[in-house]
DSSP file (Angstrom, degrees, kcal/mol; ACC not computed):
  #  RESIDUE AA STRUCTURE BP1 BP2  ACC     N-H-->O    O-->H-N    N-H-->O    O-->H-N    TCO  KAPPA ALPHA  PHI   PSI    X-CA   Y-CA   Z-CA
    1    1 A X              0   0    0      0, 0.0     2,-0.1     0, 0.0    21,-0.0   0.000 360.0 360.0 360.0 132.1   -7.7  -87.7 -163.8
    2    2 A X        -     0   0    0      1,-0.1    20,-0.5    19,-0.1     2,-0.1  -0.361 360.0-105.4 -80.6 157.0   -5.0  -90.1 -164.7
    3    3 A X        -     0   0    0     18,-0.1     2,-0.3    -2,-0.1    18,-0.2  -0.404  38.1-155.9 -78.4 162.6   -4.0  -91.2 -168.2
    4    4 A X  E     -A   20   0A   0     16,-2.8    16,-3.4    -2,-0.1     2,-0.3  -0.860   9.1-136.2-137.3 166.7   -5.1  -94.7 -169.5
    5    5 A X  E     +     0   0A   0     -2,-0.3     2,-0.3    14,-0.2    13,-0.2  -0.928  29.1 152.5-126.4 150.3   -4.1  -97.3 -172.0
    6    6 A X  E     -A   17   0A   0     11,-1.9    11,-3.5    -2,-0.3     2,-0.4  -0.980  37.9-113.6-166.4 170.5   -6.2  -99.3 -174.3
    7    7 A X  E     -A   16   0A   0     -2,-0.3    65,-0.6     9,-0.2     2,-0.4  -0.971  22.6-158.7-124.4 138.4   -6.2 -101.1 -177.6
    8    8 A X  E     -A   15   0A   0      7,-2.5     7,-3.4    -2,-0.4     2,-0.9  -0.950  11.9-141.9-115.9 134.8   -8.3  -99.9 -180.6
    9    9 A X  E     +Ab  14  74A   0     64,-0.8    66,-2.5    -2,-0.4     2,-0.5  -0.850  30.6 173.6 -97.7 100.7   -9.2 -102.3 -183.5
   10   10 A X  E >   -Ab  13  75A   0      3,-2.9     3,-1.5    -2,-0.9    66,-0.2  -0.954  64.8 -16.5-122.9 127.7   -9.1 -100.2 -186.6
   11   11 A X  T 3  S-     0   0    0     64,-2.9    -1,-0.2    -2,-0.5    65,-0.1   0.843 128.3 -53.8  46.5  42.5   -9.4 -101.6 -190.1
   12   12 A X  T 3  S+     0   0    0     63,-0.3     2,-0.4     1,-0.2    -1,-0.3   0.403 116.4 109.5  83.8  -2.2   -8.8 -105.0 -188.7
   13   13 A X  E <   -A   10   0A   0     -3,-1.5    -3,-2.9     2,-0.0     2,-0.5  -0.915  67.1-128.5-111.8 134.6   -5.5 -104.1 -186.9
   14   14 A X  E     -A    9   0A   0     -2,-0.4     2,-0.5    -5,-0.2    -5,-0.2  -0.717  27.2-168.6 -80.4 120.1   -5.1 -103.9 -183.2
   15   15 A X  E     -A    8   0A   0     -7,-3.4    -7,-2.5    -2,-0.5     2,-0.2  -0.946  14.8-138.6-117.3 115.4   -3.5 -100.6 -182.2
   16   16 A X  E     -A    7   0A   0     -2,-0.5     2,-0.5    -9,-0.2    -9,-0.2  -0.508  11.6-159.6 -66.5 137.4   -2.2 -100.0 -178.7
   17   17 A X  E     -A    6   0A   0    -11,-3.5   -11,-1.9    -2,-0.2     3,-0.3  -0.953  16.1-167.9-114.6 109.5   -3.0  -96.5 -177.3
   18   18 A X  E     +     0   0A   0     -2,-0.5   -13,-0.2   -13,-0.2   -14,-0.1  -0.719  57.6   0.2-107.1 143.6   -0.7  -95.7 -174.5
   19   19 A X  E    S+     0   0A   0     -2,-0.3     2,-0.3     1,-0.2    -1,-0.2   0.868  84.8 168.4  52.1  46.4   -0.7  -93.0 -171.9
   20   20 A X  E     -A    4   0A   0    -16,-3.4   -16,-2.8    -3,-0.3     2,-0.4  -0.682  41.7-119.0 -97.5 137.3   -4.0  -91.4 -173.3
   21   21 A X    >   -     0   0    0     -2,-0.3     3,-1.8   -18,-0.2    47,-0.2  -0.633  27.9-130.1 -68.3 131.5   -6.1  -88.7 -171.7
   22   22 A X  T 3  S+     0   0    0    -20,-0.5    46,-0.2    -2,-0.4    47,-0.1   0.561 103.3  60.4 -66.8  -4.7   -9.5  -90.4 -171.2
   23   23 A X  T 3  S+     0   0    0     43,-0.1     2,-0.4    44,-0.1    -1,-0.3   0.284  73.5 122.9-101.0  11.3  -11.3  -87.5 -172.9
   24   24 A X    <   -     0   0    0     -3,-1.8    43,-2.4     1,-0.1    44,-0.4  -0.566  61.1-128.1 -76.4 123.6   -9.5  -87.8 -176.2
   25   25 A X  B  >  -E   66   0B   0     -2,-0.4     4,-2.2    41,-0.2    41,-0.2  -0.232  16.6-114.0 -68.8 159.1  -12.0  -88.2 -179.0
   26   26 A X  H  > S+     0   0    0     39,-3.1     4,-2.7    36,-0.8    37,-0.2   0.882 117.3  56.9 -61.6 -39.2  -11.8  -91.0 -181.5
   27   27 A X  H  > S+     0   0    0     35,-1.5     4,-2.1    38,-0.3     5,-0.3   0.905 106.0  49.3 -55.4 -46.2  -11.1  -88.5 -184.1
   28   28 A X  H  >>S+     0   0    0     34,-0.2     4,-3.3     2,-0.2     5,-0.7   0.923 113.0  46.0 -54.9 -50.4   -8.1  -87.2 -182.3
   29   29 A X  I  X>S+     0   0    0     -4,-2.2     5,-2.4     1,-0.2     4,-1.7   0.945 112.2  51.6 -68.2 -46.4   -6.6  -90.7 -181.7
   30   30 A X  I  <5S+     0   0    0     -4,-2.7     6,-3.1    -5,-0.2    -1,-0.2   0.893 121.3  31.0 -54.2 -44.8   -7.2  -91.8 -185.2
   31   31 A X  I  <5S+     0   0    0     -4,-2.1     4,-0.3     4,-0.2    -2,-0.2   0.908 131.9  27.7 -83.4 -46.7   -5.5  -88.8 -186.7
   32   32 A X  I  <5S+     0   0    0     -4,-3.3    -3,-0.2    -5,-0.3    -2,-0.2   0.779 129.9  31.2 -94.3 -26.9   -2.9  -87.8 -184.2
   33   33 A X  I  <<S+     0   0    0     -4,-1.7    -3,-0.2    -5,-0.7    -4,-0.1   0.828 129.8  30.9 -89.6 -40.6   -2.0  -91.1 -182.5
   34   34 A X  S   <S-     0   0    0     -5,-2.4    -3,-0.2    -6,-0.2    -4,-0.2   0.552  97.6-125.2-103.1 -10.7   -2.6  -93.6 -185.1
   35   35 A X        +     0   0    0     -6,-0.4     2,-0.7    -4,-0.3    -4,-0.2   0.818  60.1 140.6  75.7  31.6   -1.7  -91.6 -188.2
   36   36 A X        +     0   0    0     -6,-3.1     3,-0.4    -7,-0.2    -1,-0.2  -0.884  21.4 174.2-107.5  95.0   -5.1  -92.2 -190.1
   37   37 A X        +     0   0    0     -2,-0.7    -1,-0.1     1,-0.2    -6,-0.1   0.575  50.1  93.5 -85.9  -9.0   -5.8  -88.9 -191.7
   38   38 A X  S    S+     0   0    0     -8,-0.1     2,-0.3     2,-0.1    65,-0.2   0.880  70.9  73.3 -53.1 -47.5   -8.8  -89.6 -193.8
   39   39 A X  S    S-     0   0    0     -3,-0.4     2,-0.3    12,-0.1    12,-0.3  -0.543  83.3-145.2 -69.2 127.6  -11.4  -88.6 -191.1
   40   40 A X        -     0   0    0     10,-2.9     2,-0.9    -2,-0.3    -2,-0.1  -0.717  10.6-127.3-102.7 147.6  -11.2  -84.8 -191.1
   41   41 A X        +     0   0    0     -2,-0.3    -2,-0.0     1,-0.2    -1,-0.0  -0.821  51.5 143.1 -87.0 100.6  -11.6  -82.4 -188.1
   42   42 A X  S    S-     0   0    0     -2,-0.9    -1,-0.2    59,-0.0    59,-0.0   0.696  75.7  -9.9-103.6 -87.2  -14.2  -80.0 -189.3
   43   43 A X  S    S-     0   0    0      1,-0.0    -2,-0.1     0, 0.0     0, 0.0   0.675  72.0-148.7 -89.6 -16.6  -16.7  -78.7 -186.8
   44   44 A X  S    S+     0   0    0      1,-0.1    -3,-0.1   -17,-0.0    -1,-0.0   0.776  80.1  89.2  53.8  27.7  -15.8  -81.2 -184.0
   45   45 A X  S    S-     0   0    0     19,-0.0    -1,-0.1     0, 0.0    16,-0.0   0.280 105.6-105.8-133.5   8.6  -19.4  -81.0 -182.9
   46   46 A X  S    S+     0   0    0     14,-0.0    15,-0.1     1,-0.0    18,-0.0   0.752  93.5 105.4  80.0  23.8  -21.0  -83.8 -185.0
   47   47 A X  S    S+     0   0    0      1,-0.0    -1,-0.0    85,-0.0     0, 0.0   0.710  72.9  44.3-111.9 -19.0  -22.6  -81.4 -187.4
   48   48 A X  S    S-     0   0    0     83,-0.1    84,-2.4    84,-0.0     4,-0.1   0.637  84.0-137.4-107.8 -12.1  -20.5  -81.6 -190.7
   49   49 A X    >   +     0   0    0     82,-0.2     3,-1.3     1,-0.1    59,-0.2   0.510  64.2 125.3  78.4   0.9  -19.9  -85.3 -191.2
   50   50 A X  T 3  S+     0   0    0      1,-0.3   -10,-2.9    54,-0.1    54,-0.1   0.678  74.5  48.3 -65.4 -21.1  -16.2  -84.8 -192.2
   51   51 A X  T 3  S+     0   0    0    -12,-0.3    11,-2.0    53,-0.1    -1,-0.3   0.039  81.2 151.4-107.9  23.6  -15.0  -87.3 -189.5
   52   52 A X  E <   +C   61   0A   0     -3,-1.3    26,-0.3     9,-0.2     2,-0.3  -0.385  11.9 157.7 -67.6 131.6  -17.4  -90.0 -190.4
   53   53 A X  E     -C   60   0A   0      7,-2.4     7,-2.9    -2,-0.1     2,-0.5  -0.832  42.3-105.6-134.8 173.9  -16.3  -93.6 -189.6
   54   54 A X  E     -CD  59  76A   0     22,-3.1    22,-3.2    -2,-0.3     2,-0.5  -0.946  28.4-173.5-108.2 125.4  -17.9  -96.9 -189.0
   55   55 A X  E >  S-CD  58  75A   0      3,-3.1     3,-0.8    -2,-0.5    20,-0.2  -0.969  82.9 -15.1-121.9 121.7  -18.0  -98.2 -185.4
   56   56 A X  T 3  S-     0   0    0     18,-3.7    -1,-0.2    -2,-0.5    19,-0.1   0.885 130.6 -57.0  48.1  44.9  -19.4 -101.7 -185.3
   57   57 A X  T 3  S+     0   0    0     17,-0.3     2,-0.4     1,-0.2    -1,-0.2   0.695 114.4 117.1  65.4  25.1  -20.6 -101.1 -188.8
   58   58 A X  E <   -C   55   0A   0     -3,-0.8    -3,-3.1     2,-0.0     2,-0.2  -0.990  69.4-114.8-122.6 131.5  -22.6  -98.1 -187.8
   59   59 A X  E     +C   54   0A   0     -2,-0.4     2,-0.3    -5,-0.2    -5,-0.2  -0.438  47.4 158.5 -66.3 125.1  -21.9  -94.6 -189.2
   60   60 A X  E     -C   53   0A   0     -7,-2.9    -7,-2.4    -2,-0.2     2,-0.8  -0.973  46.6-106.8-142.1 161.0  -20.8  -92.2 -186.6
   61   61 A X  E >   -C   52   0A   0     -2,-0.3     3,-2.3    -9,-0.2     4,-0.3  -0.813  24.6-149.5 -85.5 112.3  -19.0  -89.0 -186.2
   62   62 A X  G >  S+     0   0    0    -11,-2.0   -35,-1.5    -2,-0.8     3,-1.0   0.740  92.6  67.3 -56.2 -23.8  -15.6  -89.8 -184.8
   63   63 A X  G 3  S+     0   0    0      1,-0.2    -1,-0.3   -37,-0.2   -38,-0.1   0.686 101.0  50.1 -73.5 -18.0  -15.5  -86.4 -183.0
   64   64 A X  G <  S+     0   0    0     -3,-2.3     2,-0.5   -39,-0.1    -1,-0.2   0.311  94.3  81.5 -98.7  -2.2  -18.4  -87.5 -180.8
   65   65 A X  S <  S-     0   0    0     -3,-1.0   -39,-3.1    -4,-0.3     2,-0.4  -0.912  78.5-127.6-110.5 130.3  -17.1  -90.7 -179.6
   66   66 A X  B >>  -E   25   0B   0     -2,-0.5     3,-0.9   -41,-0.2     4,-0.8  -0.628  19.5-135.4 -72.6 130.6  -14.5  -91.0 -176.8
   67   67 A X  G >4 S+     0   0    0    -43,-2.4     3,-1.4    -2,-0.4     4,-0.3   0.877 103.9  55.4 -52.9 -48.1  -11.6  -93.1 -178.1
   68   68 A X  G >4 S+     0   0    0    -44,-0.4     3,-1.0     1,-0.3    -1,-0.3   0.806 101.4  57.9 -57.3 -31.4  -11.5  -95.2 -174.9
   69   69 A X  G <4 S+     0   0    0     -3,-0.9    -1,-0.3     1,-0.2    -2,-0.2   0.733 100.3  59.7 -71.7 -20.6  -15.2  -96.1 -175.2
   70   70 A X  G X< S+     0   0    0     -3,-1.4     3,-1.9    -4,-0.8   -61,-0.4   0.491  75.3 117.0 -85.2  -0.6  -14.4  -97.6 -178.7
   71   71 A X  T <  S+     0   0    0     -3,-1.0   -63,-0.2    -4,-0.3     3,-0.1  -0.465  78.7  23.8 -65.0 133.4  -11.9 -100.1 -177.2
   72   72 A X  T 3  S+     0   0    0    -65,-0.6     2,-0.3     1,-0.3    -1,-0.3   0.366 108.4  99.0  88.9  -3.0  -13.2 -103.7 -177.8
   73   73 A X  S <  S-     0   0    0     -3,-1.9   -64,-0.8   -17,-0.0     2,-0.5  -0.771  79.7-105.6-113.6 164.7  -15.3 -102.5 -180.8
   74   74 A X  E     -b    9   0A   0     -2,-0.3   -18,-3.7    -3,-0.1     2,-0.5  -0.751  33.3-171.4 -93.2 124.3  -14.6 -102.6 -184.6
   75   75 A X  E     -bD  10  55A   0    -66,-2.5   -64,-2.9    -2,-0.5     2,-0.5  -0.965   2.5-173.6-118.3 127.7  -13.7  -99.2 -186.2
   76   76 A X  E     - D   0  54A   0    -22,-3.2   -22,-3.1    -2,-0.5     2,-0.2  -0.977   4.0-174.8-121.7 133.4  -13.4  -98.9 -189.9
   77   77 A X    >>  -     0   0    0     -2,-0.5     3,-2.0   -24,-0.2     4,-0.7  -0.635  46.2 -92.0-116.9 179.9  -12.2  -95.7 -191.5
   78   78 A X  G >4 S+     0   0    0      1,-0.3     3,-1.9   -26,-0.3     5,-0.2   0.936 125.2  62.7 -57.5 -40.4  -12.0  -94.7 -195.2
   79   79 A X  G 34 S+     0   0    0      1,-0.3    -1,-0.3     3,-0.1    -3,-0.0   0.751 110.1  41.4 -60.5 -22.9   -8.3  -96.1 -195.3
   80   80 A X  G <4 S+     0   0    0     -3,-2.0     2,-0.3     2,-0.0    -1,-0.3   0.352  94.9  98.9-108.9   4.8   -9.9  -99.6 -194.5
   81   81 A X  S << S-     0   0    0     -3,-1.9     2,-1.3    -4,-0.7     3,-0.1  -0.641  71.8-134.6 -86.2 146.2  -13.0  -99.5 -196.7
   82   82 A X        +     0   0    0     -2,-0.3     3,-0.2     1,-0.1    -3,-0.1  -0.748  57.9 138.8 -95.2  85.2  -13.1 -101.1 -200.1
   83   83 A X     >  +     0   0    0     -2,-1.3     4,-2.5    -5,-0.2     3,-0.4  -0.007  15.3 121.8-120.4  26.3  -14.7  -97.9 -201.6
   84   84 A X  H  > S+     0   0    0      1,-0.2     4,-2.7     2,-0.2     5,-0.2   0.864  74.6  54.1 -56.1 -39.3  -12.9  -97.7 -204.9
   85   85 A X  H  > S+     0   0    0      1,-0.2     4,-1.2     2,-0.2    -1,-0.2   0.819 112.8  44.6 -69.6 -31.0  -16.2  -97.7 -206.9
   86   86 A X  H  > S+     0   0    0     -3,-0.4     4,-2.1     2,-0.2    -2,-0.2   0.915 113.1  47.9 -75.1 -43.3  -17.4  -94.8 -204.8
   87   87 A X  H  X S+     0   0    0     -4,-2.5     4,-2.2     1,-0.2    -2,-0.2   0.877 112.8  50.4 -61.9 -41.1  -14.2  -92.8 -205.0
   88   88 A X  H  X S+     0   0    0     -4,-2.7     4,-2.7     2,-0.2    -1,-0.2   0.850 108.8  51.9 -70.4 -30.9  -14.1  -93.4 -208.8
   89   89 A X  H  X S+     0   0    0     -4,-1.2     4,-2.1     2,-0.2     6,-0.3   0.909 108.5  52.0 -62.9 -45.1  -17.8  -92.3 -209.1
   90   90 A X  H  <>S+     0   0    0     -4,-2.1     5,-2.3     2,-0.2     6,-0.6   0.911 114.1  42.4 -58.9 -44.8  -16.9  -89.1 -207.2
   91   91 A X  H ><5S+     0   0    0     -4,-2.2     3,-1.1     1,-0.2    -2,-0.2   0.951 115.3  47.8 -67.9 -47.9  -14.0  -88.3 -209.5
   92   92 A X  H 3<5S+     0   0    0     -4,-2.7    -2,-0.2     1,-0.3    -1,-0.2   0.757 114.1  47.0 -70.6 -24.0  -15.8  -89.2 -212.7
   93   93 A X  T 3<5S-     0   0    0     -4,-2.1    -1,-0.3    -5,-0.2    -2,-0.2   0.387 111.3-116.9 -94.4   0.4  -18.9  -87.2 -211.8
   94   94 A X  T < 5S+     0   0    0     -3,-1.1    -3,-0.2    -4,-0.4    46,-0.1   0.772  70.3 139.2  75.7  25.7  -16.9  -84.1 -210.7
   95   95 A X      < +     0   0    0     -5,-2.3     2,-0.6    -6,-0.3    -4,-0.2   0.439  47.8  83.5 -84.5  -0.4  -18.2  -84.4 -207.1
   96   96 A X        +     0   0    0     -6,-0.6    -1,-0.0    -5,-0.2    -2,-0.0  -0.936  44.7 146.4-103.9 123.3  -14.8  -83.6 -205.6
   97   97 A X  S    S-     0   0    0     -2,-0.6    -1,-0.1    39,-0.0    -2,-0.1   0.524  80.4  -2.8-107.6 -94.8  -14.0  -80.0 -205.3
   98   98 A X  S    S-     0   0    0      1,-0.1    -2,-0.1     4,-0.0     0, 0.0   0.788  87.5-139.2 -70.7 -23.4  -11.8  -78.9 -202.4
   99   99 A X     >  +     0   0    0     -4,-0.1     4,-0.6     3,-0.0     3,-0.2   0.222  68.6 116.1  92.3 -14.7  -11.9  -82.4 -201.2
  100  100 A X  T >4 S+     0   0    0      1,-0.2     3,-0.5     2,-0.2     4,-0.3   0.924  85.2  35.1 -50.2 -56.4  -12.4  -81.7 -197.4
  101  101 A X  T >> S+     0   0    0      1,-0.2     4,-2.6     2,-0.1     3,-1.0   0.702  96.8  91.8 -73.8 -29.0  -15.8  -83.3 -197.1
  102  102 A X  H 3> S+     0   0    0      1,-0.3     4,-2.7    -3,-0.2    -1,-0.2   0.791  81.2  49.7 -49.2 -46.1  -15.0  -86.1 -199.6
  103  103 A X  H <X S+     0   0    0     -4,-0.6     4,-1.9    -3,-0.5    -1,-0.3   0.870 113.8  46.7 -68.8 -29.8  -13.7  -88.8 -197.2
  104  104 A X  H <> S+     0   0    0     -3,-1.0     4,-2.6    -4,-0.3    -1,-0.2   0.929 114.1  49.2 -68.5 -45.7  -16.8  -88.5 -194.9
  105  105 A X  H  X S+     0   0    0     -4,-2.6     4,-2.9     2,-0.2    -2,-0.2   0.878 109.6  49.6 -57.9 -38.6  -19.1  -88.5 -197.8
  106  106 A X  H  X S+     0   0    0     -4,-2.7     4,-3.1    -5,-0.2     5,-0.2   0.931 111.4  50.0 -68.1 -43.0  -17.4  -91.6 -199.3
  107  107 A X  H  X S+     0   0    0     -4,-1.9     4,-2.3    -5,-0.2    -2,-0.2   0.958 113.2  47.0 -59.6 -49.9  -17.7  -93.4 -195.9
  108  108 A X  H  X S+     0   0    0     -4,-2.6     4,-2.7     1,-0.2    -2,-0.2   0.902 114.8  45.6 -62.2 -46.0  -21.5  -92.5 -195.7
  109  109 A X  H  X S+     0   0    0     -4,-2.9     4,-3.3     2,-0.2     5,-0.2   0.919 110.8  51.4 -64.4 -42.3  -22.1  -93.5 -199.2
  110  110 A X  H  X S+     0   0    0     -4,-3.1     4,-1.2     2,-0.2    -2,-0.2   0.916 111.0  50.9 -56.9 -42.3  -20.2  -96.8 -198.9
  111  111 A X  H  X S+     0   0    0     -4,-2.3     4,-1.0    -5,-0.2     3,-0.4   0.934 110.6  48.9 -54.3 -53.3  -22.3  -97.4 -195.8
  112  112 A X  H >X S+     0   0    0     -4,-2.7     4,-2.0     1,-0.2     3,-1.6   0.972 111.9  47.2 -53.6 -58.4  -25.5  -96.7 -197.8
  113  113 A X  H 3< S+     0   0    0     -4,-3.3    -1,-0.2     1,-0.3    -2,-0.2   0.675 104.0  61.8 -64.6 -15.0  -24.6  -99.0 -200.6
  114  114 A X  H 3< S+     0   0    0     -4,-1.2    -1,-0.3    -3,-0.4    -2,-0.2   0.713 117.4  31.9 -75.8 -21.4  -23.7 -101.8 -198.2
  115  115 A X  H << S+     0   0    0     -3,-1.6     2,-0.4    -4,-1.0    -2,-0.2   0.620 130.9  30.2-106.9 -17.9  -27.3 -101.7 -197.0
  116  116 A X    ><  -     0   0    0     -4,-2.0     3,-0.6    -5,-0.2    -1,-0.3  -0.869  57.3-170.6-147.8 104.1  -29.1 -100.7 -200.2
  117  117 A X  T 3  S+     0   0    0     -2,-0.4     2,-0.2     1,-0.3    -1,-0.1   0.770  92.1  27.8 -75.1 -20.1  -27.6 -101.7 -203.6
  118  118 A X  T 3  S-     0   0    0     32,-0.0    -1,-0.3     0, 0.0    28,-0.1  -0.590  86.2-172.3-135.3  77.3  -30.1  -99.6 -205.5
  119  119 A X    <   -     0   0    0     -3,-0.6     2,-0.1    -2,-0.2    30,-0.1  -0.268  21.2-120.9 -64.9 150.1  -31.1  -96.6 -203.2
  120  120 A X     >  -     0   0    0      1,-0.1     4,-2.3     4,-0.0     5,-0.2  -0.316  31.2-102.5 -76.1 171.4  -33.8  -94.2 -204.1
  121  121 A X  H  > S+     0   0    0      2,-0.2     4,-2.9     1,-0.2     5,-0.2   0.891 124.9  50.5 -62.3 -39.0  -33.0  -90.5 -204.4
  122  122 A X  H  > S+     0   0    0      2,-0.2     4,-2.4     1,-0.2     5,-0.2   0.909 108.3  50.8 -62.8 -45.2  -34.6  -90.0 -201.0
  123  123 A X  H  > S+     0   0    0      2,-0.2     4,-2.8     1,-0.2    -2,-0.2   0.928 112.7  47.7 -59.4 -44.5  -32.6  -92.7 -199.4
  124  124 A X  H  X S+     0   0    0     -4,-2.3     4,-2.2     1,-0.2    -2,-0.2   0.969 111.9  49.2 -60.4 -50.3  -29.4  -91.1 -200.9
  125  125 A X  H  < S+     0   0    0     -4,-2.9     4,-0.5     1,-0.2    -1,-0.2   0.903 114.1  45.2 -53.7 -45.6  -30.4  -87.7 -199.7
  126  126 A X  H >< S+     0   0    0     -4,-2.4     3,-1.0     1,-0.2     4,-0.3   0.923 110.5  55.2 -66.9 -42.6  -31.1  -89.0 -196.1
  127  127 A X  H 3< S+     0   0    0     -4,-2.8     3,-0.4     1,-0.3    -1,-0.2   0.884 117.0  35.3 -64.1 -36.7  -27.8  -91.1 -196.1
  128  128 A X  T >< S+     0   0    0     -4,-2.2     3,-2.0    -5,-0.2    -1,-0.3   0.359  88.2 101.0-100.5  11.1  -25.6  -87.9 -196.9
  129  129 A X  T <  S+     0   0    0     -3,-1.0    -1,-0.2    -4,-0.5    -2,-0.1   0.703  77.1  57.8 -64.4 -19.4  -27.7  -85.5 -194.9
  130  130 A X  T 3  S+     0   0    0     -3,-0.4     2,-0.5    -4,-0.3    -1,-0.3   0.379  94.1  82.7 -89.5   1.0  -25.2  -85.6 -192.1
  131  131 A X    <   -     0   0    0     -3,-2.0     2,-0.5   -82,-0.1   -82,-0.2  -0.932  65.3-155.9-115.2 122.7  -22.4  -84.4 -194.4
  132  132 A X        -     0   0    0    -84,-2.4     2,-0.5    -2,-0.5   -27,-0.1  -0.781   7.1-170.5-100.7 135.5  -21.9  -80.8 -195.2
  133  133 A X        -     0   0    0     -2,-0.5    -2,-0.0     3,-0.1     0, 0.0  -0.984   9.4-170.6-122.4 130.1  -20.2  -79.6 -198.4
  134  134 A X  S    S+     0   0    0     -2,-0.5    -1,-0.1     1,-0.1    -2,-0.0   0.519  81.9  49.5 -92.3  -9.5  -19.3  -76.0 -198.7
  135  135 A X  S    S+     0   0    0      3,-0.0     2,-0.2     0, 0.0    -1,-0.1   0.755 102.3  53.9-106.9 -24.7  -18.3  -76.1 -202.4
  136  136 A X        -     0   0    0    -41,-0.1    -3,-0.1     1,-0.1   -41,-0.0  -0.508  66.4-134.4-109.9 173.8  -21.0  -77.9 -204.2
  137  137 A X        -     0   0    0     -2,-0.2    -1,-0.1    -3,-0.0    -3,-0.0   0.166  57.3-115.3-105.0  12.7  -24.9  -77.7 -204.7
  138  138 A X  S  > S+     0   0    0      1,-0.1     4,-2.7   -43,-0.1     5,-0.3   0.233  89.5 113.5  76.4 -14.6  -24.8  -81.5 -204.1
  139  139 A X  H  > S+     0   0    0      1,-0.2     4,-2.1     2,-0.2     5,-0.1   0.913  79.7  43.0 -59.7 -41.3  -26.0  -82.3 -207.6
  140  140 A X  H  > S+     0   0    0      2,-0.2     4,-2.4     1,-0.2   -45,-0.3   0.834 111.0  56.6 -71.5 -27.5  -22.8  -83.9 -208.6
  141  141 A X  H  > S+     0   0    0      2,-0.2     4,-2.3     1,-0.2    -2,-0.2   0.964 107.6  47.1 -65.3 -47.1  -22.6  -85.7 -205.4
  142  142 A X  H  X S+     0   0    0     -4,-2.7     4,-2.2     1,-0.2    -2,-0.2   0.898 111.5  52.1 -54.7 -45.9  -26.0  -87.2 -206.0
  143  143 A X  H  X S+     0   0    0     -4,-2.1     4,-2.3    -5,-0.3    -1,-0.2   0.894 107.8  51.8 -61.5 -38.4  -24.9  -88.1 -209.5
  144  144 A X  H  X S+     0   0    0     -4,-2.4     4,-2.6     2,-0.2    -2,-0.2   0.908 108.8  49.7 -63.4 -42.6  -21.8  -89.8 -208.1
  145  145 A X  H  X S+     0   0    0     -4,-2.3     4,-2.1     2,-0.2    -2,-0.2   0.923 111.6  49.3 -63.0 -41.1  -23.9  -91.9 -205.6
  146  146 A X  H  X S+     0   0    0     -4,-2.2     4,-1.4     1,-0.2    -2,-0.2   0.928 112.9  47.7 -67.6 -42.6  -26.2  -93.0 -208.4
  147  147 A X  H  X S+     0   0    0     -4,-2.3     4,-1.6     1,-0.2    -1,-0.2   0.893 109.6  51.9 -63.4 -38.3  -23.3  -93.9 -210.5
  148  148 A X  H  < S+     0   0    0     -4,-2.6    -1,-0.2     1,-0.2    -2,-0.2   0.865 109.1  51.4 -61.6 -35.6  -21.6  -95.8 -207.7
  149  149 A X  H  < S+     0   0    0     -4,-2.1    -1,-0.2     1,-0.2    -2,-0.2   0.761 107.3  53.1 -75.8 -25.0  -24.8  -97.7 -207.2
  150  150 A X  H  <        0   0    0     -4,-1.4    -1,-0.2     1,-0.2    -2,-0.2   0.848 360.0 360.0 -69.9 -35.9  -25.0  -98.6 -211.0
  151  151 A X     <        0   0    0     -4,-1.6    -1,-0.2    -5,-0.1    -2,-0.2   0.454 360.0 360.0 -78.2 360.0  -21.4 -100.1 -211.0
């Protein structure tokens, strides 16, 4: 199979991707080719949520999307989100421990708050259910989401 070239629109900027293997994941291209490290490579099977990004304003695991299939679509990573309120809430509520899961959680929470300004606890739990954290019991994360929704 021969390599290919395409353009990805990430955070509003067109990025040419040259000489790419067609099987490269969006996660790989974001991190290794475009130098956008916020999305993390955790499980690389769509189970942990550490690689969460928005694709056409829909939350997806970047490890499950072929980068070439994202050409012509809008990709938003944590680097391109206006998520300062969510990030501040995570810090203020002590929801950041090792930090590995935090970028994916912040993207998921920002997506939730973009669709629901005052989410219920059930909506919050559903919104972050695709994001695994090995360090917390999720109590502080829930508190952070509630705080971000209040701000």
